[in-house]
mmCIF file as gemmi writes it, N, C-alpha and C atoms, coordinates in Angstrom:
data_model
loop_
_atom_site.group_PDB
_atom_site.id
_atom_site.type_symbol
_atom_site.label_atom_id
_atom_site.label_alt_id
_atom_site.label_comp_id
_atom_site.label_asym_id
_atom_site.label_entity_id
_atom_site.label_seq_id
_atom_site.pdbx_PDB_ins_code
_atom_site.Cartn_x
_atom_site.Cartn_y
_atom_site.Cartn_z
_atom_site.occupancy
_atom_site.B_iso_or_equiv
_atom_site.pdbx_formal_charge
_atom_site.auth_seq_id
_atom_site.auth_asym_id
_atom_site.pdbx_PDB_model_num
ATOM 1 N N . UNK Axp A 1 ? -31.841 50.927 -2.787 1 0 ? 1 A 1
ATOM 2 C CA . UNK Axp A 1 ? -31.276 52.262 -1.989 1 0 ? 1 A 1
ATOM 3 C C . UNK Axp A 1 ? -29.689 51.64 -1.396 1 0 ? 1 A 1
ATOM 4 N N . UNK Axp A 2 ? -28.774 52.666 -1.558 1 0 ? 2 A 1
ATOM 5 C CA . UNK Axp A 2 ? -27.341 52.465 -1.824 1 0 ? 2 A 1
ATOM 6 C C . UNK Axp A 2 ? -27.303 52.802 -0.719 1 0 ? 2 A 1
ATOM 7 N N . UNK Axp A 3 ? -26.708 52.32 0.507 1 0 ? 3 A 1
ATOM 8 C CA . UNK Axp A 3 ? -26.084 52.601 2.014 1 0 ? 3 A 1
ATOM 9 C C . UNK Axp A 3 ? -25.117 52.562 2.347 1 0 ? 3 A 1
ATOM 10 N N . UNK Axp A 4 ? -24.165 53.09 2.673 1 0 ? 4 A 1
ATOM 11 C CA . UNK Axp A 4 ? -22.728 53.352 3.338 1 0 ? 4 A 1
ATOM 12 C C . UNK Axp A 4 ? -23.001 53.18 4.729 1 0 ? 4 A 1
ATOM 13 N N . UNK Axp A 5 ? -22.214 53.033 5.702 1 0 ? 5 A 1
ATOM 14 C CA . UNK Axp A 5 ? -21.958 53.223 7.115 1 0 ? 5 A 1
ATOM 15 C C . UNK Axp A 5 ? -20.34 53.582 7.064 1 0 ? 5 A 1
ATOM 16 N N . UNK Axp A 6 ? -19.85 54.587 7.367 1 0 ? 6 A 1
ATOM 17 C CA . UNK Axp A 6 ? -18.415 54.526 7.752 1 0 ? 6 A 1
ATOM 18 C C . UNK Axp A 6 ? -18.666 54.636 9.646 1 0 ? 6 A 1
ATOM 19 N N . UNK Axp A 7 ? -18.018 53.656 10.233 1 0 ? 7 A 1
ATOM 20 C CA . UNK Axp A 7 ? -17.494 53.558 11.388 1 0 ? 7 A 1
ATOM 21 C C . UNK Axp A 7 ? -16.424 52.759 11.989 1 0 ? 7 A 1
ATOM 22 N N . UNK Axp A 8 ? -16.446 52.4 13.178 1 0 ? 8 A 1
ATOM 23 C CA . UNK Axp A 8 ? -15.924 51.507 13.808 1 0 ? 8 A 1
ATOM 24 C C . UNK Axp A 8 ? -15.802 50.13 14.687 1 0 ? 8 A 1
ATOM 25 N N . UNK Axp A 9 ? -15.699 49.375 14.859 1 0 ? 9 A 1
ATOM 26 C CA . UNK Axp A 9 ? -16.016 48.218 15.468 1 0 ? 9 A 1
ATOM 27 C C . UNK Axp A 9 ? -16.05 48.204 17.174 1 0 ? 9 A 1
ATOM 28 N N . UNK Axp A 10 ? -15.659 49.267 17.398 1 0 ? 10 A 1
ATOM 29 C CA . UNK Axp A 10 ? -15.493 49.388 19.072 1 0 ? 10 A 1
ATOM 30 C C . UNK Axp A 10 ? -16.564 50.46 19.257 1 0 ? 10 A 1
ATOM 31 N N . UNK Axp A 11 ? -17.387 51.124 18.378 1 0 ? 11 A 1
ATOM 32 C CA . UNK Axp A 11 ? -18.437 51.672 18.249 1 0 ? 11 A 1
ATOM 33 C C . UNK Axp A 11 ? -19.873 51.056 18.78 1 0 ? 11 A 1
ATOM 34 N N . UNK Axp A 12 ? -20.22 51.613 19.699 1 0 ? 12 A 1
ATOM 35 C CA . UNK Axp A 12 ? -21.213 50.806 20 1 0 ? 12 A 1
ATOM 36 C C . UNK Axp A 12 ? -22.614 51.167 18.854 1 0 ? 12 A 1
ATOM 37 N N . UNK Axp A 13 ? -22.595 52.248 19.213 1 0 ? 13 A 1
ATOM 38 C CA . UNK Axp A 13 ? -23.589 52.928 18.35 1 0 ? 13 A 1
ATOM 39 C C . UNK Axp A 13 ? -23.603 52.575 16.647 1 0 ? 13 A 1
ATOM 40 N N . UNK Axp A 14 ? -22.142 52.46 16.112 1 0 ? 14 A 1
ATOM 41 C CA . UNK Axp A 14 ? -22.245 51.742 14.586 1 0 ? 14 A 1
ATOM 42 C C . UNK Axp A 14 ? -22.418 50.127 14.475 1 0 ? 14 A 1
ATOM 43 N N . UNK Axp A 15 ? -22.375 49.388 15.752 1 0 ? 15 A 1
ATOM 44 C CA . UNK Axp A 15 ? -22.792 48.232 15.708 1 0 ? 15 A 1
ATOM 45 C C . UNK Axp A 15 ? -23.833 48.213 16.009 1 0 ? 15 A 1
ATOM 46 N N . UNK Axp A 16 ? -25.068 48.938 16.477 1 0 ? 16 A 1
ATOM 47 C CA . UNK Axp A 16 ? -26.328 48.906 16.87 1 0 ? 16 A 1
ATOM 48 C C . UNK Axp A 16 ? -26.887 49.265 15.323 1 0 ? 16 A 1
ATOM 49 N N . UNK Axp A 17 ? -26.413 50.602 14.38 1 0 ? 17 A 1
ATOM 50 C CA . UNK Axp A 17 ? -26.918 50.509 13.24 1 0 ? 17 A 1
ATOM 51 C C . UNK Axp A 17 ? -26.798 49.15 12.408 1 0 ? 17 A 1
ATOM 52 N N . UNK Axp A 18 ? -25.653 48.723 12.352 1 0 ? 18 A 1
ATOM 53 C CA . UNK Axp A 18 ? -24.773 47.493 11.225 1 0 ? 18 A 1
ATOM 54 C C . UNK Axp A 18 ? -26.102 46.434 11.72 1 0 ? 18 A 1
ATOM 55 N N . UNK Axp A 19 ? -26.264 45.988 12.849 1 0 ? 19 A 1
ATOM 56 C CA . UNK Axp A 19 ? -27.393 44.896 13.621 1 0 ? 19 A 1
ATOM 57 C C . UNK Axp A 19 ? -28.547 45.209 13.508 1 0 ? 19 A 1
ATOM 58 N N . UNK Axp A 20 ? -29.115 46.683 13.193 1 0 ? 20 A 1
ATOM 59 C CA . UNK Axp A 20 ? -30.975 46.691 13.208 1 0 ? 20 A 1
ATOM 60 C C . UNK Axp A 20 ? -31.097 46.911 11.784 1 0 ? 20 A 1
ATOM 61 N N . UNK Axp A 21 ? -30.094 47.473 10.561 1 0 ? 21 A 1
ATOM 62 C CA . UNK Axp A 21 ? -29.83 46.927 9.127 1 0 ? 21 A 1
ATOM 63 C C . UNK Axp A 21 ? -29.803 45.551 8.556 1 0 ? 21 A 1
ATOM 64 N N . UNK Axp A 22 ? -28.802 45.155 9.068 1 0 ? 22 A 1
ATOM 65 C CA . UNK Axp A 22 ? -28.846 43.017 8.691 1 0 ? 22 A 1
ATOM 66 C C . UNK Axp A 22 ? -30.519 42.636 8.986 1 0 ? 22 A 1
ATOM 67 N N . UNK Axp A 23 ? -31.039 43.117 10.399 1 0 ? 23 A 1
ATOM 68 C CA . UNK Axp A 23 ? -32.202 42.684 11.073 1 0 ? 23 A 1
ATOM 69 C C . UNK Axp A 23 ? -33.502 42.993 9.942 1 0 ? 23 A 1
ATOM 70 N N . UNK Axp A 24 ? -33.375 43.933 9.496 1 0 ? 24 A 1
ATOM 71 C CA . UNK Axp A 24 ? -34.261 44.33 8.594 1 0 ? 24 A 1
ATOM 72 C C . UNK Axp A 24 ? -34.049 43.765 6.641 1 0 ? 24 A 1
ATOM 73 N N . UNK Axp A 25 ? -32.914 43.417 6.911 1 0 ? 25 A 1
ATOM 74 C CA . UNK Axp A 25 ? -32.965 42.196 5.519 1 0 ? 25 A 1
ATOM 75 C C . UNK Axp A 25 ? -32.019 43.738 4.713 1 0 ? 25 A 1
ATOM 76 N N . UNK Axp A 26 ? -31.549 44.474 4.882 1 0 ? 26 A 1
ATOM 77 C CA . UNK Axp A 26 ? -31.269 45.913 4.354 1 0 ? 26 A 1
ATOM 78 C C . UNK Axp A 26 ? -29.949 45.479 4.058 1 0 ? 26 A 1
ATOM 79 N N . UNK Axp A 27 ? -29.715 46.261 2.978 1 0 ? 27 A 1
ATOM 80 C CA . UNK Axp A 27 ? -27.845 45.847 2.367 1 0 ? 27 A 1
ATOM 81 C C . UNK Axp A 27 ? -27.603 46.956 2.743 1 0 ? 27 A 1
ATOM 82 N N . UNK Axp A 28 ? -26.33 46.762 2.936 1 0 ? 28 A 1
ATOM 83 C CA . UNK Axp A 28 ? -25.089 48.199 2.94 1 0 ? 28 A 1
ATOM 84 C C . UNK Axp A 28 ? -24.015 47.82 3.245 1 0 ? 28 A 1
ATOM 85 N N . UNK Axp A 29 ? -22.87 49.056 3.158 1 0 ? 29 A 1
ATOM 86 C CA . UNK Axp A 29 ? -21.656 48.692 2.983 1 0 ? 29 A 1
ATOM 87 C C . UNK Axp A 29 ? -20.883 49.018 4.179 1 0 ? 29 A 1
ATOM 88 N N . UNK Axp A 30 ? -20.121 48.58 4.562 1 0 ? 30 A 1
ATOM 89 C CA . UNK Axp A 30 ? -19.748 48.731 6.03 1 0 ? 30 A 1
ATOM 90 C C . UNK Axp A 30 ? -17.994 49.573 5.792 1 0 ? 30 A 1
ATOM 91 N N . UNK Axp A 31 ? -17.422 50.481 6.051 1 0 ? 31 A 1
ATOM 92 C CA . UNK Axp A 31 ? -16.739 51.108 6.223 1 0 ? 31 A 1
ATOM 93 C C . UNK Axp A 31 ? -16.022 51.59 7.033 1 0 ? 31 A 1
ATOM 94 N N . UNK Axp A 32 ? -14.802 50.686 7.622 1 0 ? 32 A 1
ATOM 95 C CA . UNK Axp A 32 ? -14.079 50.969 9.095 1 0 ? 32 A 1
ATOM 96 C C . UNK Axp A 32 ? -13.143 52.155 8.745 1 0 ? 32 A 1
ATOM 97 N N . UNK Axp A 33 ? -13.664 53.251 9.42 1 0 ? 33 A 1
ATOM 98 C CA . UNK Axp A 33 ? -12.586 54.175 9.225 1 0 ? 33 A 1
ATOM 99 C C . UNK Axp A 33 ? -11.313 54.234 10.12 1 0 ? 33 A 1
ATOM 100 N N . UNK Axp A 34 ? -11.052 53.256 10.861 1 0 ? 34 A 1
ATOM 101 C CA . UNK Axp A 34 ? -9.946 53.382 11.809 1 0 ? 34 A 1
ATOM 102 C C . UNK Axp A 34 ? -8.299 53.52 11.139 1 0 ? 34 A 1
ATOM 103 N N . UNK Axp A 35 ? -8.187 52.824 10.44 1 0 ? 35 A 1
ATOM 104 C CA . UNK Axp A 35 ? -6.909 53.2 9.354 1 0 ? 35 A 1
ATOM 105 C C . UNK Axp A 35 ? -7.128 53.363 8.219 1 0 ? 35 A 1
ATOM 106 N N . UNK Axp A 36 ? -8.3 54.24 8.014 1 0 ? 36 A 1
ATOM 107 C CA . UNK Axp A 36 ? -8.323 54.602 6.672 1 0 ? 36 A 1
ATOM 108 C C . UNK Axp A 36 ? -8.31 56.205 6.719 1 0 ? 36 A 1
ATOM 109 N N . UNK Axp A 37 ? -7.854 56.67 5.687 1 0 ? 37 A 1
ATOM 110 C CA . UNK Axp A 37 ? -7.178 58.152 6.131 1 0 ? 37 A 1
ATOM 111 C C . UNK Axp A 37 ? -8.169 58.981 4.927 1 0 ? 37 A 1
ATOM 112 N N . UNK Axp A 38 ? -8.451 57.767 4.124 1 0 ? 38 A 1
ATOM 113 C CA . UNK Axp A 38 ? -9.424 58.58 3.021 1 0 ? 38 A 1
ATOM 114 C C . UNK Axp A 38 ? -11.375 58.573 3.768 1 0 ? 38 A 1
ATOM 115 N N . UNK Axp A 39 ? -11.263 57.494 4.568 1 0 ? 39 A 1
ATOM 116 C CA . UNK Axp A 39 ? -12.855 57.199 5.31 1 0 ? 39 A 1
ATOM 117 C C . UNK Axp A 39 ? -12.623 58.857 6.098 1 0 ? 39 A 1
ATOM 118 N N . UNK Axp A 40 ? -11.996 59.079 6.984 1 0 ? 40 A 1
ATOM 119 C CA . UNK Axp A 40 ? -11.615 59.732 8.188 1 0 ? 40 A 1
ATOM 120 C C . UNK Axp A 40 ? -11.539 61.35 7.527 1 0 ? 40 A 1
ATOM 121 N N . UNK Axp A 41 ? -10.994 61.493 6.517 1 0 ? 41 A 1
ATOM 122 C CA . UNK Axp A 41 ? -11.265 62.613 6.043 1 0 ? 41 A 1
ATOM 123 C C . UNK Axp A 41 ? -12.462 63.225 5.332 1 0 ? 41 A 1
ATOM 124 N N . UNK Axp A 42 ? -13.763 61.793 5.143 1 0 ? 42 A 1
ATOM 125 C CA . UNK Axp A 42 ? -14.634 61.996 4.42 1 0 ? 42 A 1
ATOM 126 C C . UNK Axp A 42 ? -15.454 62.552 5.728 1 0 ? 42 A 1
ATOM 127 N N . UNK Axp A 43 ? -15.309 61.522 6.931 1 0 ? 43 A 1
ATOM 128 C CA . UNK Axp A 43 ? -16.588 61.924 7.696 1 0 ? 43 A 1
ATOM 129 C C . UNK Axp A 43 ? -16.178 63.241 8.281 1 0 ? 43 A 1
ATOM 130 N N . UNK Axp A 44 ? -14.612 63.773 8.438 1 0 ? 44 A 1
ATOM 131 C CA . UNK Axp A 44 ? -14.253 64.777 8.837 1 0 ? 44 A 1
ATOM 132 C C . UNK Axp A 44 ? -15.096 66.059 8.594 1 0 ? 44 A 1
ATOM 133 N N . UNK Axp A 45 ? -14.992 66.176 7.149 1 0 ? 45 A 1
ATOM 134 C CA . UNK Axp A 45 ? -15.679 67.001 5.841 1 0 ? 45 A 1
ATOM 135 C C . UNK Axp A 45 ? -17.237 67.099 6.366 1 0 ? 45 A 1
ATOM 136 N N . UNK Axp A 46 ? -17.918 66.167 6.104 1 0 ? 46 A 1
ATOM 137 C CA . UNK Axp A 46 ? -18.892 65.95 6.664 1 0 ? 46 A 1
ATOM 138 C C . UNK Axp A 46 ? -19.425 66.743 7.702 1 0 ? 46 A 1
ATOM 139 N N . UNK Axp A 47 ? -18.825 65.86 8.84 1 0 ? 47 A 1
ATOM 140 C CA . UNK Axp A 47 ? -19.193 66.761 10.385 1 0 ? 47 A 1
ATOM 141 C C . UNK Axp A 47 ? -18.036 67.547 10.952 1 0 ? 47 A 1
ATOM 142 N N . UNK Axp A 48 ? -17.943 68.434 9.882 1 0 ? 48 A 1
ATOM 143 C CA . UNK Axp A 48 ? -17.178 69.945 10.344 1 0 ? 48 A 1
ATOM 144 C C . UNK Axp A 48 ? -16.311 69.72 11.156 1 0 ? 48 A 1
ATOM 145 N N . UNK Axp A 49 ? -15.047 68.891 10.517 1 0 ? 49 A 1
ATOM 146 C CA . UNK Axp A 49 ? -13.702 68.238 11.042 1 0 ? 49 A 1
ATOM 147 C C . UNK Axp A 49 ? -14.099 67.129 12.317 1 0 ? 49 A 1
ATOM 148 N N . UNK Axp A 50 ? -15.413 66.629 12.61 1 0 ? 50 A 1
ATOM 149 C CA . UNK Axp A 50 ? -15.226 66.264 13.838 1 0 ? 50 A 1
ATOM 150 C C . UNK Axp A 50 ? -15.34 64.599 13.175 1 0 ? 50 A 1
ATOM 151 N N . UNK Axp A 51 ? -14.815 63.492 13.915 1 0 ? 51 A 1
ATOM 152 C CA . UNK Axp A 51 ? -14.796 62.487 13.56 1 0 ? 51 A 1
ATOM 153 C C . UNK Axp A 51 ? -16.011 61.659 14.538 1 0 ? 51 A 1
ATOM 154 N N . UNK Axp A 52 ? -17.604 61.666 13.841 1 0 ? 52 A 1
ATOM 155 C CA . UNK Axp A 52 ? -18.414 61.83 14.329 1 0 ? 52 A 1
ATOM 156 C C . UNK Axp A 52 ? -18.939 60.286 13.869 1 0 ? 52 A 1
ATOM 157 N N . UNK Axp A 53 ? -19.075 58.993 14.396 1 0 ? 53 A 1
ATOM 158 C CA . UNK Axp A 53 ? -19.775 58.052 13.719 1 0 ? 53 A 1
ATOM 159 C C . UNK Axp A 53 ? -20.78 57.468 14.853 1 0 ? 53 A 1
ATOM 160 N N . UNK Axp A 54 ? -21.558 56.722 14.543 1 0 ? 54 A 1
ATOM 161 C CA . UNK Axp A 54 ? -21.486 56.296 12.653 1 0 ? 54 A 1
ATOM 162 C C . UNK Axp A 54 ? -22.01 57.575 11.553 1 0 ? 54 A 1
ATOM 163 N N . UNK Axp A 55 ? -21.298 57.403 10.725 1 0 ? 55 A 1
ATOM 164 C CA . UNK Axp A 55 ? -21.883 58.352 9.871 1 0 ? 55 A 1
ATOM 165 C C . UNK Axp A 55 ? -22.438 57.74 8.63 1 0 ? 55 A 1
ATOM 166 N N . UNK Axp A 56 ? -23.55 58.003 8.105 1 0 ? 56 A 1
ATOM 167 C CA . UNK Axp A 56 ? -24.591 57.317 6.94 1 0 ? 56 A 1
ATOM 168 C C . UNK Axp A 56 ? -24.832 58.034 5.519 1 0 ? 56 A 1
ATOM 169 N N . UNK Axp A 57 ? -24.237 57.544 4.363 1 0 ? 57 A 1
ATOM 170 C CA . UNK Axp A 57 ? -24.264 58.13 3.425 1 0 ? 57 A 1
ATOM 171 C C . UNK Axp A 57 ? -25.481 57.171 2.908 1 0 ? 57 A 1
ATOM 172 N N . UNK Axp A 58 ? -27.015 57.583 2.426 1 0 ? 58 A 1
ATOM 173 C CA . UNK Axp A 58 ? -28.129 57.137 2.19 1 0 ? 58 A 1
ATOM 174 C C . UNK Axp A 58 ? -28.474 57.617 0.625 1 0 ? 58 A 1
ATOM 175 N N . UNK Axp A 59 ? -28.296 56.629 0.057 1 0 ? 59 A 1
ATOM 176 C CA . UNK Axp A 59 ? -28.822 57.692 -1.64 1 0 ? 59 A 1
ATOM 177 C C . UNK Axp A 59 ? -28.264 59.14 -1.823 1 0 ? 59 A 1
ATOM 178 N N . UNK Axp A 60 ? -26.543 58.947 -1.292 1 0 ? 60 A 1
ATOM 179 C CA . UNK Axp A 60 ? -26.071 60.502 -1.781 1 0 ? 60 A 1
ATOM 180 C C . UNK Axp A 60 ? -26.59 61.463 -0.417 1 0 ? 60 A 1
ATOM 181 N N . UNK Axp A 61 ? -27.408 61.106 0.57 1 0 ? 61 A 1
ATOM 182 C CA . UNK Axp A 61 ? -27.422 62.032 1.442 1 0 ? 61 A 1
ATOM 183 C C . UNK Axp A 61 ? -26.989 61.708 2.379 1 0 ? 61 A 1
ATOM 184 N N . UNK Axp A 62 ? -26.481 62.069 3.639 1 0 ? 62 A 1
ATOM 185 C CA . UNK Axp A 62 ? -25.591 62.359 4.725 1 0 ? 62 A 1
ATOM 186 C C . UNK Axp A 62 ? -26.126 62.171 5.914 1 0 ? 62 A 1
ATOM 187 N N . UNK Axp A 63 ? -26.3 61.405 6.749 1 0 ? 63 A 1
ATOM 188 C CA . UNK Axp A 63 ? -26.739 60.897 8.133 1 0 ? 63 A 1
ATOM 189 C C . UNK Axp A 63 ? -25.874 60.814 9.465 1 0 ? 63 A 1
ATOM 190 N N . UNK Axp A 64 ? -25.668 62.094 10.17 1 0 ? 64 A 1
ATOM 191 C CA . UNK Axp A 64 ? -24.462 61.506 11.621 1 0 ? 64 A 1
ATOM 192 C C . UNK Axp A 64 ? -25.264 61.095 12.368 1 0 ? 64 A 1
ATOM 193 N N . UNK Axp A 65 ? -24.986 60.055 13.069 1 0 ? 65 A 1
ATOM 194 C CA . UNK Axp A 65 ? -25.444 59.273 14.01 1 0 ? 65 A 1
ATOM 195 C C . UNK Axp A 65 ? -26.919 59.508 14.049 1 0 ? 65 A 1
ATOM 196 N N . UNK Axp A 66 ? -27.732 58.898 13.237 1 0 ? 66 A 1
ATOM 197 C CA . UNK Axp A 66 ? -29.217 58.752 13.463 1 0 ? 66 A 1
ATOM 198 C C . UNK Axp A 66 ? -29.8 58.621 14.602 1 0 ? 66 A 1
ATOM 199 N N . UNK Axp A 67 ? -28.988 57.46 14.993 1 0 ? 67 A 1
ATOM 200 C CA . UNK Axp A 67 ? -29.355 56.235 16.025 1 0 ? 67 A 1
ATOM 201 C C . UNK Axp A 67 ? -30.803 55.594 15.392 1 0 ? 67 A 1
ATOM 202 N N . UNK Axp A 68 ? -31.067 54.682 16.04 1 0 ? 68 A 1
ATOM 203 C CA . UNK Axp A 68 ? -32.477 53.285 15.611 1 0 ? 68 A 1
ATOM 204 C C . UNK Axp A 68 ? -33.625 54.629 14.654 1 0 ? 68 A 1
ATOM 205 N N . UNK Axp A 69 ? -34.47 55.067 15.8 1 0 ? 69 A 1
ATOM 206 C CA . UNK Axp A 69 ? -35.227 55.738 15.281 1 0 ? 69 A 1
ATOM 207 C C . UNK Axp A 69 ? -34.954 56.59 13.817 1 0 ? 69 A 1
ATOM 208 N N . UNK Axp A 70 ? -33.697 57.147 14.124 1 0 ? 70 A 1
ATOM 209 C CA . UNK Axp A 70 ? -33.403 57.939 12.785 1 0 ? 70 A 1
ATOM 210 C C . UNK Axp A 70 ? -33.844 56.575 11.573 1 0 ? 70 A 1
ATOM 211 N N . UNK Axp A 71 ? -32.766 56.273 12.047 1 0 ? 71 A 1
ATOM 212 C CA . UNK Axp A 71 ? -32.682 54.933 10.681 1 0 ? 71 A 1
ATOM 213 C C . UNK Axp A 71 ? -33.928 54.514 10.288 1 0 ? 71 A 1
ATOM 214 N N . UNK Axp A 72 ? -34.873 54.358 11.347 1 0 ? 72 A 1
ATOM 215 C CA . UNK Axp A 72 ? -36.32 53.586 10.872 1 0 ? 72 A 1
ATOM 216 C C . UNK Axp A 72 ? -36.773 54.816 10.187 1 0 ? 72 A 1
ATOM 217 N N . UNK Axp A 73 ? -36.782 55.966 10.499 1 0 ? 73 A 1
ATOM 218 C CA . UNK Axp A 73 ? -37.342 57.085 9.6 1 0 ? 73 A 1
ATOM 219 C C . UNK Axp A 73 ? -36.604 57.347 8.305 1 0 ? 73 A 1
ATOM 220 N N . UNK Axp A 74 ? -35.022 56.821 8.19 1 0 ? 74 A 1
ATOM 221 C CA . UNK Axp A 74 ? -34.895 56.865 7.083 1 0 ? 74 A 1
ATOM 222 C C . UNK Axp A 74 ? -35.475 56.048 6.289 1 0 ? 74 A 1
ATOM 223 N N . UNK Axp A 75 ? -35.498 54.427 6.583 1 0 ? 75 A 1
ATOM 224 C CA . UNK Axp A 75 ? -35.88 53.684 5.516 1 0 ? 75 A 1
ATOM 225 C C . UNK Axp A 75 ? -37.314 53.675 5.157 1 0 ? 75 A 1
ATOM 226 N N . UNK Axp A 76 ? -38.281 54.225 6.631 1 0 ? 76 A 1
ATOM 227 C CA . UNK Axp A 76 ? -39.538 54.58 5.856 1 0 ? 76 A 1
ATOM 228 C C . UNK Axp A 76 ? -39.874 55.862 4.82 1 0 ? 76 A 1
ATOM 229 N N . UNK Axp A 77 ? -38.783 56.538 5.127 1 0 ? 77 A 1
ATOM 230 C CA . UNK Axp A 77 ? -38.613 57.332 3.852 1 0 ? 77 A 1
ATOM 231 C C . UNK Axp A 77 ? -38.567 56.91 2.156 1 0 ? 77 A 1
ATOM 232 N N . UNK Axp A 78 ? -37.394 56.201 2.113 1 0 ? 78 A 1
ATOM 233 C CA . UNK Axp A 78 ? -36.928 55.875 0.722 1 0 ? 78 A 1
ATOM 234 C C . UNK Axp A 78 ? -38.234 54.205 0.798 1 0 ? 78 A 1
ATOM 235 N N . UNK Axp A 79 ? -38.888 54.088 1.052 1 0 ? 79 A 1
ATOM 236 C CA . UNK Axp A 79 ? -39.473 53.053 1.275 1 0 ? 79 A 1
ATOM 237 C C . UNK Axp A 79 ? -40.493 52.982 -0.116 1 0 ? 79 A 1
């Protein structure tokens, strides 16, 4: 499973998503968008011009701020 999280360290939902995946032993790439124009552009493109974080890309599928319940469903569907 290939997971990228676009987020920021000041964002509690981003921290929760990272901690949840770590607790499940799931590897992921964390991309901080704060000063990253390319990442900001990607997040805005996915979210109709809005900077909604965390935005996740899981095996090519995007998920905007899925929350812990959403993450559990994503992991179940990929298992």
